[in-house]
SEPA-223351 format. One record per atom (N, C-alpha, C): x, y, z; residue in three letters; atom name. Coordinates in steps of 0.001 Angstrom, whole numbers. Layout:
<pts>
PT      px      py      pz code site
PT       X       Y       Z  ALA   CA
...
</pts>
This chain:
<pts>
PT      px      py      pz code site
PT  -26245   13211   29715  UNK    N
PT  -25935   12851   28351  UNK   CA
PT  -24422   12898   28146  UNK    C
PT  -23867   11902   27512  UNK    N
PT  -22438   11837   27223  UNK   CA
PT  -22178   12608   25936  UNK    C
PT  -21148   13491   25934  UNK    N
PT  -20850   14220   24704  UNK   CA
PT  -20524   13258   23558  UNK    C
PT  -20800   13692   22335  UNK    N
PT  -20559   12868   21154  UNK   CA
PT  -19090   12536   20999  UNK    C
PT  -18248   13498   21310  UNK    N
PT  -16807   13308   21248  UNK   CA
PT  -16284   13684   22617  UNK    C
PT  -15526   12788   23211  UNK    N
PT  -15052   13011   24564  UNK   CA
PT  -13546   13220   24538  UNK    C
PT  -13095   14370   25071  UNK    N
PT  -11677   14646   25254  UNK   CA
PT  -11426   14546   26745  UNK    C
PT  -10743   13494   27155  UNK    N
PT  -10540   13205   28574  UNK   CA
PT   -9735   14297   29263  UNK    C
PT   -9993   14477   30535  UNK    N
PT   -9279   15478   31326  UNK   CA
PT   -7788   15188   31427  UNK    C
PT   -7395   13916   31349  UNK    N
PT   -5985   13552   31466  UNK   CA
PT   -5253   13688   30134  UNK    C
PT   -5857   14383   29195  UNK    N
PT   -5271   14647   27883  UNK   CA
PT   -5101   13389   27036  UNK    C
PT   -5946   12394   27259  UNK    N
PT   -5990   11237   26365  UNK   CA
PT   -6658   11683   25076  UNK    C
PT   -6426   10955   23983  UNK    N
PT   -7081   11355   22734  UNK   CA
PT   -8593   11215   22808  UNK    C
PT   -9310   12027   22024  UNK    N
PT  -10767   11933   22012  UNK   CA
PT  -11250   10602   21450  UNK    C
PT  -12455   10234   21821  UNK    N
PT  -13099    9026   21323  UNK   CA
PT  -14428    9427   20694  UNK    C
PT  -15093    8472   20062  UNK    N
PT  -16392    8772   19463  UNK   CA
PT  -17484    7887   20037  UNK    C
PT  -18687    8422   20064  UNK    N
PT  -19876    7702   20503  UNK   CA
PT  -20838    7671   19317  UNK    C
PT  -20930    6523   18657  UNK    N
PT  -21723    6397   17427  UNK   CA
PT  -23198    6739   17633  UNK    C
PT  -23693    6600   18858  UNK    N
PT  -25099    6900   19124  UNK   CA
PT  -25416    8375   18901  UNK    C
PT  -24393    9212   18827  UNK    N
PT  -24599   10653   18635  UNK   CA
PT  -24962   11017   17203  UNK    C
PT  -24747   10107   16273  UNK    N
PT  -25099   10365   14883  UNK   CA
PT  -24035   11157   14140  UNK    C
PT  -24154   11160   12831  UNK    N
PT  -23184   11808   11941  UNK   CA
PT  -23043   13299   12259  UNK    C
PT  -24167   14023   12269  UNK    N
PT  -24115   15468   12497  UNK   CA
PT  -23640   15810   13898  UNK    C
PT  -24056   15038   14887  UNK    N
PT  -23620   15282   16267  UNK   CA
PT  -22126   15096   16431  UNK    C
PT  -21581   14045   15804  UNK    N
PT  -20140   13804   15876  UNK   CA
PT  -19354   14913   15173  UNK    C
PT  -19862   15341   14031  UNK    N
PT  -19166   16388   13274  UNK   CA
PT  -19146   17702   14058  UNK    C
PT  -20268   18067   14624  UNK    N
PT  -20352   19298   15412  UNK   CA
PT  -19419   19230   16621  UNK    C
PT  -19425   18098   17315  UNK    N
PT  -18587   17948   18508  UNK   CA
PT  -17102   17950   18156  UNK    C
PT  -16733   17283   17063  UNK    N
PT  -15322   17240   16657  UNK   CA
PT  -14816   18630   16312  UNK    C
PT  -15628   19402   15600  UNK    N
PT  -15218   20739   15203  UNK   CA
PT  -15085   21680   16401  UNK    C
PT  -15753   21351   17496  UNK    N
PT  -15717   22189   18691  UNK   CA
PT  -14564   21836   19634  UNK    C
PT  -13796   20790   19338  UNK    N
PT  -12690   20406   20218  UNK   CA
PT  -11626   21500   20250  UNK    C
PT  -11014   21727   21405  UNK    N
PT   -9953   22729   21493  UNK   CA
PT   -8807   22396   20536  UNK    C
PT   -8398   23375   19748  UNK    N
PT   -7292   23189   18823  UNK   CA
PT   -7649   22457   17544  UNK    C
PT   -8933   22233   17286  UNK    N
PT   -9357   21490   16096  UNK   CA
PT   -8952   22225   14824  UNK    C
PT   -8372   21477   13896  UNK    N
PT   -8004   22007   12583  UNK   CA
PT   -8916   21357   11549  UNK    C
PT   -9749   22158   10934  UNK    N
PT  -10738   21670    9975  UNK   CA
PT  -10185   21838    8563  UNK    C
PT  -10347   20811    7741  UNK    N
PT   -9844   20858    6365  UNK   CA
PT  -10637   19885    5509  UNK    C
PT  -10201   19761    4263  UNK    N
PT  -10733   18739    3368  UNK   CA
PT   -9557   17980    2794  UNK    C
PT   -9705   16656    2710  UNK    N
PT   -8642   15810    2165  UNK   CA
PT   -9265   14608    1475  UNK    C
PT   -8867   14376     241  UNK    N
PT   -9332   13217    -514  UNK   CA
PT  -10850   13101    -539  UNK    C
PT  -11528   14242    -572  UNK    N
PT  -12983   14226    -646  UNK   CA
PT  -13688   14065     691  UNK    C
PT  -12943   14023    1774  UNK    N
PT  -13528   13937    3113  UNK   CA
PT  -13410   15289    3796  UNK    C
PT  -14365   15613    4649  UNK    N
PT  -14187   16716    5580  UNK   CA
PT  -13385   16141    6730  UNK    C
PT  -12333   16819    7136  UNK    N
PT  -11476   16288    8193  UNK   CA
PT  -11358   17274    9352  UNK    C
PT  -11145   16712   10516  UNK    N
PT  -10865   17491   11715  UNK   CA
PT   -9695   16803   12392  UNK    C
PT   -8637   17568   12671  UNK    N
PT   -7453   17014   13328  UNK   CA
PT   -7223   17726   14655  UNK    C
PT   -6841   16941   15644  UNK    N
PT   -6491   17460   16965  UNK   CA
PT   -5217   16738   17376  UNK    C
PT   -4279   17490   17952  UNK    N
PT   -3003   16862   18295  UNK   CA
PT   -2497   17296   19665  UNK    C
PT   -1809   16391   20277  UNK    N
PT   -1000   16673   21461  UNK   CA
PT     403   16234   21041  UNK    C
PT    1234   17208   20623  UNK    N
PT    2537   16876   20021  UNK   CA
PT    3350   15877   20841  UNK    C
PT    3990   14983   20107  UNK    N
PT    4867   13952   20674  UNK   CA
PT    4143   12949   21564  UNK    C
PT    2798   12969   21576  UNK    N
PT    2032   12019   22385  UNK   CA
PT     980   11306   21544  UNK    C
PT      72   12080   20934  UNK    N
PT    -974   11509   20099  UNK   CA
PT   -1487   12537   19102  UNK    C
PT   -2159   12007   18094  UNK    N
PT   -2842   12828   17094  UNK   CA
PT   -4090   12064   16676  UNK    C
PT   -5197   12766   16507  UNK    N
PT   -6408   12133   15998  UNK   CA
PT   -6847   12843   14733  UNK    C
PT   -7444   12063   13842  UNK    N
PT   -7980   12593   12600  UNK   CA
PT   -9388   12036   12432  UNK    C
PT  -10353   12921   12356  UNK    N
PT  -11731   12534   12069  UNK   CA
PT  -11929   12658   10568  UNK    C
PT  -12591   11687    9964  UNK    N
PT  -12921   11717    8546  UNK   CA
PT  -14441   11618    8426  UNK    C
PT  -15044   12609    7789  UNK    N
PT  -16490   12630    7574  UNK   CA
PT  -16753   12493    6076  UNK    C
PT  -17476   11453    5691  UNK    N
PT  -17775   11266    4276  UNK   CA
PT  -18654   12403    3775  UNK    C
PT  -18547   12670    2500  UNK    N
PT  -19455   13623    1868  UNK   CA
PT  -20389   12820     961  UNK    C
PT  -21342   13486     357  UNK    N
PT  -22381   12812    -416  UNK   CA
PT  -21882   11918   -1536  UNK    C
PT  -20695   12168   -2080  UNK    N
PT  -20165   11351   -3185  UNK   CA
PT  -19734    9968   -2722  UNK    C
PT  -19414    9821   -1438  UNK    N
PT  -18844    8563    -950  UNK   CA
PT  -19926    7494    -809  UNK    C
PT  -19669    6276   -1316  UNK    N
PT  -20684    5214   -1243  UNK   CA
PT  -21079    4832     184  UNK    C
PT  -20226    5090    1177  UNK    N
PT  -20547    4734    2567  UNK   CA
PT  -21242    5877    3313  UNK    C
PT  -21501    6991    2631  UNK    N
PT  -22102    8169    3286  UNK   CA
PT  -23492    7852    3802  UNK    C
PT  -23806    8310    4988  UNK    N
PT  -22986    9038    5936  UNK   CA
PT  -22174    8096    6833  UNK    C
PT  -20903    8435    7000  UNK    N
PT  -20027    7636    7866  UNK   CA
PT  -18952    8548    8460  UNK    C
PT  -18474    8147    9624  UNK    N
PT  -17425    8878   10338  UNK   CA
PT  -16346    7878   10707  UNK    C
PT  -15090    8255   10485  UNK    N
PT  -13971    7423   10943  UNK   CA
PT  -13078    8289   11821  UNK    C
PT  -12547    7695   12857  UNK    N
PT  -11614    8368   13755  UNK   CA
PT  -10336    7549   13778  UNK    C
PT   -9253    8141   13288  UNK    N
PT   -7941    7482   13345  UNK   CA
PT   -7171    8114   14501  UNK    C
PT   -6667    7259   15385  UNK    N
PT   -5854    7711   16509  UNK   CA
PT   -4433    7216   16303  UNK    C
PT   -3493    8144   16347  UNK    N
PT   -2071    7811   16247  UNK   CA
PT   -1443    8100   17601  UNK    C
PT    -770    7096   18160  UNK    N
PT    -146    7238   19481  UNK   CA
PT    1344    6954   19373  UNK    C
PT    2142    7771   20037  UNK    N
PT    3579    7528   20061  UNK   CA
PT    3884    6584   21214  UNK    C
PT    4496    5451   20886  UNK    N
PT    4848    4444   21880  UNK   CA
PT    6205    4785   22502  UNK    C
PT    6543    4147   23604  UNK    N
PT    7829    4398   24267  UNK   CA
PT    9006    4043   23367  UNK    C
PT    8785    3192   22391  UNK    N
PT    9837    2803   21445  UNK   CA
PT   10080    3872   20379  UNK    C
PT    9195    4894   20337  UNK    N
PT    9282    5924   19314  UNK   CA
PT    8416    5629   18104  UNK    C
PT    7841    4436   18043  UNK    N
PT    6970    4053   16928  UNK   CA
PT    5583    4672   17142  UNK    C
PT    5055    5266   16078  UNK    N
PT    3681    5761   16087  UNK   CA
PT    2773    4632   15605  UNK    C
PT    1765    4286   16400  UNK    N
PT     810    3258   15997  UNK   CA
PT    -510    3930   15619  UNK    C
PT   -1178    3371   14623  UNK    N
PT   -2454    3908   14146  UNK   CA
PT   -3562    2903   14404  UNK    C
PT   -4704    3413   14835  UNK    N
PT   -5870    2571   15098  UNK   CA
PT   -7117    3378   14745  UNK    C
PT   -8026    2781   13994  UNK    N
PT   -9235    3489   13584  UNK   CA
PT  -10498    2840   14128  UNK    C
PT  -11462    3698   14408  UNK    N
PT  -12806    3276   14781  UNK   CA
PT  -13742    4050   13863  UNK    C
PT  -14913    3491   13587  UNK    N
PT  -15811    4156   12645  UNK   CA
PT  -17269    3916   13003  UNK    C
PT  -18097    4814   12508  UNK    N
PT  -19543    4731   12669  UNK   CA
PT  -20170    4863   11288  UNK    C
PT  -21023    3919   10926  UNK    N
PT  -21685    3957    9624  UNK   CA
PT  -23183    4056    9773  UNK    C
PT  -23775    4961    9024  UNK    N
PT  -25212    5203    9125  UNK   CA
PT  -25932    4956    7804  UNK    C
PT  -25197    4479    6792  UNK    N
PT  -25796    4234    5479  UNK   CA
PT  -25644    2777    5086  UNK    C
PT  -25278    2552    3833  UNK    N
PT  -25108    1213    3274  UNK   CA
PT  -24015     469    4050  UNK    C
PT  -24394    -611    4724  UNK    N
PT  -23455   -1314    5597  UNK   CA
PT  -22358   -2059    4835  UNK    C
PT  -22626   -2505    3628  UNK    N
PT  -21587   -3159    2826  UNK   CA
PT  -20515   -2136    2430  UNK    C
PT  -20941    -953    2040  UNK    N
PT  -19994     110    1691  UNK   CA
PT  -19230     585    2926  UNK    C
PT  -19916     631    4052  UNK    N
PT  -19267    1003    5307  UNK   CA
PT  -18193     -17    5668  UNK    C
PT  -18486   -1302    5499  UNK    N
PT  -17509   -2356    5797  UNK   CA
PT  -16269   -2185    4912  UNK    C
PT  -16460   -1796    3665  UNK    N
PT  -15324   -1561    2765  UNK   CA
PT  -14496    -370    3237  UNK    C
PT  -15169     684    3712  UNK    N
PT  -14463    1852    4247  UNK   CA
PT  -13622    1461    5458  UNK    C
PT  -14210     678    6368  UNK    N
PT  -13491     237    7569  UNK   CA
PT  -12286    -613    7176  UNK    C
PT  -12459   -1502    6214  UNK    N
PT  -11358   -2332    5748  UNK   CA
PT  -10218   -1461    5199  UNK    C
PT  -10562    -441    4418  UNK    N
PT   -9548     480    3887  UNK   CA
PT   -8828    1211    5013  UNK    C
PT   -9574    1644    6013  UNK    N
PT   -8958    2348    7149  UNK   CA
PT   -7992    1427    7889  UNK    C
PT   -8396     187    8126  UNK    N
PT   -7542    -760    8849  UNK   CA
PT   -6260   -1055    8069  UNK    C
PT   -6380   -1201    6742  UNK    N
PT   -5189   -1420    5918  UNK   CA
PT   -4260    -216    5992  UNK    C
PT   -4834     962    5953  UNK    N
PT   -4045    2189    6048  UNK   CA
PT   -3396    2310    7431  UNK    C
PT   -4114    1919    8483  UNK    N
PT   -3538    1921    9835  UNK   CA
PT   -2279    1060    9886  UNK    C
PT   -2380    -134    9317  UNK    N
PT   -1242   -1054    9328  UNK   CA
PT     -74    -466    8540  UNK    C
PT    -361     118    7379  UNK    N
PT     700     710    6562  UNK   CA
PT    1387    1866    7292  UNK    C
PT     607    2710    7968  UNK    N
PT    1190    3828    8723  UNK   CA
PT    2056    3329    9872  UNK    C
PT    1568    2343   10606  UNK    N
PT    2328    1787   11727  UNK   CA
PT    3605    1117   11230  UNK    C
PT    3489     336   10164  UNK    N
PT    4669    -337    9603  UNK   CA
PT    5707     673    9121  UNK    C
PT    5263    1772    8495  UNK    N
PT    6194    2797    8013  UNK   CA
PT    6909    3469    9183  UNK    C
PT    6195    3738   10262  UNK    N
PT    6813    4341   11437  UNK   CA
PT    7819    3384   12069  UNK    C
PT    7432    2117   12165  UNK    N
PT    8329    1102   12727  UNK   CA
PT    9618    1015   11903  UNK    C
PT    9506    1039   10581  UNK    N
PT   10677     969    9697  UNK   CA
PT   11559    2211    9861  UNK    C
PT   10939    3373   10009  UNK    N
PT   11708    4607   10192  UNK   CA
PT   12489    4571   11504  UNK    C
PT   11854    4113   12576  UNK    N
PT   12539    4016   13874  UNK   CA
PT   13701    3034   13781  UNK    C
PT   13487    1904   13118  UNK    N
PT   14550     899   12960  UNK   CA
PT   15708    1467   12144  UNK    C
PT   15387    2215   11084  UNK    N
PT   16423    2812   10245  UNK   CA
PT   17253    3822   11045  UNK    C
PT   16588    4673   11817  UNK    N
PT   17289    5670   12623  UNK   CA
PT   18156    5001   13682  UNK    C
PT   17656    3925   14275  UNK    N
PT   18417    3206   15286  UNK   CA
PT   19674    2591   14672  UNK    C
PT   19533    2050   13484  UNK    N
PT   20655    1414   12798  UNK   CA
PT   21728    2441   12418  UNK    C
PT   21275    3668   12066  UNK    N
PT   22201    4723   11647  UNK   CA
PT   22900    5389   12821  UNK    C
PT   22384    5227   14008  UNK    N
PT   22943    5883   15185  UNK   CA
PT   24289    5281   15527  UNK    C
PT   25205    6107   15898  UNK    N
PT   26536    5662   16286  UNK   CA
PT   26476    4763   17512  UNK    C
PT   27300    3725   17561  UNK    N
PT   27314    2875   18765  UNK   CA
PT   27815    3640   19984  UNK    C
PT   28446    4774   19770  UNK    N
PT   28959    5585   20864  UNK   CA
PT   27956    6612   21360  UNK    C
PT   26850    6756   20626  UNK    N
PT   25828    7745   20992  UNK   CA
PT   25075    7254   22245  UNK    C
PT   24640    8194   23072  UNK    N
PT   23849    7794   24243  UNK   CA
PT   22526    7184   23799  UNK    C
PT   21963    6297   24601  UNK    N
PT   20693    5630   24226  UNK   CA
PT   19546    6576   24079  UNK    C
</pts>
């Protein structure tokens, strides 16, 4: 049996297996080494990080959310350019129209996070002295 959440031996970010179900994913995410459990914007969240390389955030809907039960996993990776890119994957077990709206919101947020990081890197590069080492 494949674990619901897989943390690769090479320290790649964890992934999700939707076949494990909402409760299985939540239990597995909370058991990851270094997992930080919290609540944010009405979601139960679990964050795991490998500083300066990647960060993942699991979002578990609660009963108030129209897409409940659903799980989203946002992965942020630091690129060689210094830009952090965001990419989300999700599993929906309830109303599929509401789940599609949740996924759309996550994708829009991914783009906004990536664009903000790209702008910050460009700003820092522009401010750097031409005499500074690369």
